[in-house]
C-alpha positions in Angstrom: 0.0 0.0 0.0 1.2 3.5 -0.8 2.0 6.2 1.7 -0.7 8.8 2.3 1.3 11.5 0.6 1.5 9.4 -2.6 -2.3 8.9 -2.7 -3.3 11.6 -5.2 -6.5 11.8 -7.1 -6.2 11.6 -10.8 -8.6 12.9 -13.4 -9.2 11.7 -17.0 -8.7 14.2 -19.7 -11.6 12.6 -21.7 -14.7 12.8 -19.4 -13.5 14.5 -16.2 -13.9 11.3 -14.0 -11.7 11.5 -10.9 -10.1 8.4 -9.5 -10.0 8.8 -5.7 -7.8 6.3 -3.9 -9.8 7.0 -0.7 -12.8 5.5 -2.5 -11.4 3.0 -5.0 -13.5 1.9 -7.9 -16.4 -0.4 -7.0 -17.3 -1.2 -10.6 -13.7 -2.1 -11.3 -13.5 -4.1 -8.0 -10.6 -1.8 -6.9 -10.7 -1.5 -3.0 -10.2 1.7 -1.1 -6.6 2.6 -0.5 -5.2 1.6 -3.9 -3.1 4.5 -5.4 -3.4 5.3 -9.0 0.0 4.0 -9.8 -0.9 0.6 -8.2 -4.0 0.2 -10.4 -3.7 -2.7 -12.9 -2.3 -1.6 -16.3 -5.5 -2.7 -18.0 -7.7 -0.6 -15.6 -10.1 1.7 -17.5 -12.2 4.7 -16.5 -15.6 3.4 -15.4 -17.4 6.3 -17.2 -15.7 6.6 -20.6 -13.4 3.6 -20.8 -10.1 5.7 -21.1 -6.9 4.0 -20.1 -4.5 5.1 -17.4 -2.4 7.2 -19.8 -5.4 9.5 -20.3 -5.4 10.5 -16.6 -3.4 13.3 -14.9 -2.8 13.9 -11.3 -4.6 16.7 -9.6 -1.6 17.5 -7.4 2.1 16.9 -7.4 4.6 16.1 -10.1 3.1 15.5 -13.5 -0.1 17.4 -12.9 -0.4 18.6 -16.5 -2.7 17.6 -19.4 -1.4 14.6 -21.2 -1.2 15.7 -24.8 -0.9 12.0 -26.0 -4.7 11.8 -25.5 -5.4 14.6 -27.9 -6.3 17.2 -25.2 -4.4 20.4 -24.6 -4.3 22.9 -21.8 -6.3 26.1 -22.0 -3.3 28.2 -21.1 -3.0 31.2 -23.4 0.3 32.1 -24.7 1.6 35.6 -24.0 
């Protein structure tokens, strides 16, 4: 099991679903306390079916939009 500081929520760039390790994923039979990194590689979003590569952390390192899913940030260039 991961340390609490490693238990970040992750959001899909496709539909906005947020994986919360404190809740797990009942549909996917993922118990509470499983960090996003510890999810099986074949785990999919229960809403839109997106794979793990289409999620981004809501905090910490790597919390940027994953352009490999075809979505880009809304930051304007100055």
